[in-house]
C-alpha positions as YAML, in Angstrom:
chain: A
units: angstrom
residues:
- id: 1
  name: MET
  ca: [-9.90, 186.00, 157.15]
- id: 2
  name: GLU
  ca: [-7.98, 183.04, 159.38]
- id: 3
  name: GLU
  ca: [-10.20, 180.74, 161.18]
- id: 4
  name: VAL
  ca: [-10.14, 180.63, 164.88]
- id: 5
  name: LYS
  ca: [-8.40, 178.00, 166.32]
- id: 6
  name: THR
  ca: [-9.30, 176.64, 169.74]
- id: 7
  name: LEU
  ca: [-6.86, 174.59, 171.95]
- id: 8
  name: THR
  ca: [-8.02, 172.66, 174.70]
- id: 9
  name: VAL
  ca: [-6.20, 171.21, 177.55]
- id: 10
  name: TYR
  ca: [-7.74, 168.80, 179.86]
- id: 11
  name: ILE
  ca: [-6.79, 169.11, 183.55]
- id: 12
  name: ASP
  ca: [-7.94, 166.08, 185.86]
- id: 13
  name: GLY
  ca: [-7.59, 164.82, 189.19]
- id: 14
  name: PRO
  ca: [-5.71, 166.98, 191.88]
- id: 15
  name: LEU
  ca: [-3.27, 169.87, 190.72]
- id: 16
  name: ASP
  ca: [-1.14, 169.60, 193.58]
- id: 17
  name: ALA
  ca: [3.06, 169.69, 193.62]
- id: 18
  name: SER
  ca: [3.05, 166.10, 192.28]
- id: 19
  name: HIS
  ca: [1.03, 166.73, 189.16]
- id: 20
  name: LEU
  ca: [2.37, 170.30, 188.13]
- id: 21
  name: ASN
  ca: [5.29, 169.38, 185.95]
- id: 22
  name: GLU
  ca: [2.69, 167.21, 183.78]
- id: 23
  name: VAL
  ca: [0.32, 170.06, 183.35]
- id: 24
  name: GLU
  ca: [3.31, 172.43, 182.62]
- id: 25
  name: GLU
  ca: [4.52, 170.08, 179.83]
- id: 26
  name: LYS
  ca: [0.79, 170.24, 178.51]
- id: 27
  name: LEU
  ca: [0.83, 173.56, 178.54]
- id: 28
  name: LYS
  ca: [4.21, 174.06, 176.88]
- id: 29
  name: ALA
  ca: [3.18, 171.83, 173.98]
- id: 30
  name: LEU
  ca: [0.53, 174.39, 172.73]
- id: 31
  name: ASP
  ca: [1.29, 176.45, 169.79]
- id: 32
  name: VAL
  ca: [-0.44, 179.45, 170.78]
- id: 33
  name: GLN
  ca: [-0.80, 182.13, 168.12]
- id: 34
  name: LEU
  ca: [-2.68, 185.43, 167.62]
- id: 35
  name: GLY
  ca: [-6.40, 184.99, 167.70]
- id: 36
  name: ASN
  ca: [-6.42, 181.29, 169.26]
- id: 37
  name: ILE
  ca: [-8.90, 180.40, 172.06]
- id: 38
  name: VAL
  ca: [-7.27, 178.24, 174.69]
- id: 39
  name: VAL
  ca: [-9.68, 176.42, 176.88]
- id: 40
  name: LEU
  ca: [-8.48, 174.66, 180.04]
- id: 41
  name: ASP
  ca: [-11.07, 172.11, 180.91]
- id: 42
  name: CYS
  ca: [-11.01, 171.59, 184.58]
- id: 43
  name: THR
  ca: [-14.14, 169.67, 184.65]
- id: 44
  name: ASP
  ca: [-12.14, 166.63, 186.19]
- id: 45
  name: MET
  ca: [-9.67, 168.71, 188.39]
- id: 46
  name: THR
  ca: [-10.61, 168.04, 192.06]
- id: 47
  name: TYR
  ca: [-8.11, 170.33, 193.99]
- id: 48
  name: ILE
  ca: [-5.78, 173.08, 193.05]
- id: 49
  name: CYS
  ca: [-2.83, 174.18, 195.16]
- id: 50
  name: SER
  ca: [-1.40, 177.70, 195.40]
- id: 51
  name: SER
  ca: [1.45, 176.68, 192.68]
- id: 52
  name: GLY
  ca: [-1.37, 175.60, 190.53]
- id: 53
  name: LEU
  ca: [-3.12, 179.04, 190.81]
- id: 54
  name: ARG
  ca: [0.33, 180.62, 189.92]
- id: 55
  name: GLN
  ca: [0.54, 178.34, 187.06]
- id: 56
  name: PHE
  ca: [-2.88, 179.27, 185.38]
- id: 57
  name: LEU
  ca: [-1.96, 183.03, 186.23]
- id: 58
  name: GLY
  ca: [1.45, 182.37, 184.08]
- id: 59
  name: MET
  ca: [-0.38, 180.76, 181.39]
- id: 60
  name: HIS
  ca: [-3.08, 183.63, 181.57]
- id: 61
  name: LYS
  ca: [-0.14, 186.07, 180.80]
- id: 62
  name: ASP
  ca: [1.49, 184.20, 178.10]
- id: 63
  name: VAL
  ca: [-1.56, 183.51, 176.18]
- id: 64
  name: THR
  ca: [-2.70, 187.19, 176.57]
- id: 65
  name: GLN
  ca: [0.59, 188.35, 175.60]
- id: 66
  name: LYS
  ca: [0.43, 186.36, 172.18]
- id: 67
  name: GLY
  ca: [-3.10, 188.05, 171.48]
- id: 68
  name: ALA
  ca: [-4.97, 185.06, 172.12]
- id: 69
  name: LYS
  ca: [-7.80, 184.28, 174.82]
- id: 70
  name: LEU
  ca: [-8.01, 181.96, 177.84]
- id: 71
  name: ILE
  ca: [-10.96, 180.27, 179.00]
- id: 72
  name: ILE
  ca: [-11.07, 177.96, 182.12]
- id: 73
  name: LYS
  ca: [-14.08, 175.78, 181.78]
- id: 74
  name: GLY
  ca: [-16.09, 173.29, 184.19]
- id: 75
  name: LEU
  ca: [-14.29, 174.35, 187.89]
- id: 76
  name: GLN
  ca: [-15.96, 172.09, 190.47]
- id: 77
  name: PRO
  ca: [-17.53, 173.78, 193.32]
- id: 78
  name: LEU
  ca: [-14.68, 173.49, 195.79]
- id: 79
  name: VAL
  ca: [-12.16, 174.62, 193.14]
- id: 80
  name: LYS
  ca: [-14.37, 177.52, 192.07]
- id: 81
  name: LYS
  ca: [-14.72, 178.85, 195.73]
- id: 82
  name: VAL
  ca: [-10.67, 178.79, 195.81]
- id: 83
  name: PHE
  ca: [-10.76, 180.95, 192.48]
- id: 84
  name: ASP
  ca: [-13.41, 183.39, 194.14]
- id: 85
  name: ILE
  ca: [-11.32, 183.68, 197.36]
- id: 86
  name: SER
  ca: [-8.04, 184.46, 195.72]
- id: 87
  name: GLY
  ca: [-9.54, 186.82, 193.38]
- id: 88
  name: PHE
  ca: [-8.73, 184.82, 190.13]
- id: 89
  name: SER
  ca: [-12.56, 184.80, 189.49]
- id: 90
  name: GLN
  ca: [-12.06, 188.42, 188.38]
- id: 91
  name: ILE
  ca: [-8.92, 187.89, 186.11]
- id: 92
  name: PHE
  ca: [-10.10, 184.61, 184.24]
- id: 93
  name: ASN
  ca: [-12.97, 184.00, 181.64]
- id: 94
  name: MET
  ca: [-14.78, 181.22, 183.10]
- id: 95
  name: GLU
  ca: [-17.47, 179.11, 181.79]
...
């Protein structure tokens, strides 16, 4: 039986238009495979724009299509509220 591999991406500061490319590069660099767990650690993320939400949604689709699991960790209260209002809290596994 293969060991479960956890891949963690740390997202800090605001996730706005000026930071989308940086996060996109981090996400593309992941070698997601069947059975992996991908953790987006958002403990230090202070803001998320609508494009950032779409980026997270695309990542969720990509990860689940590869048979892996995506977890969002550490959302700050104001950012969590954006996820709640948009309905994204129902889509993502959150810790």
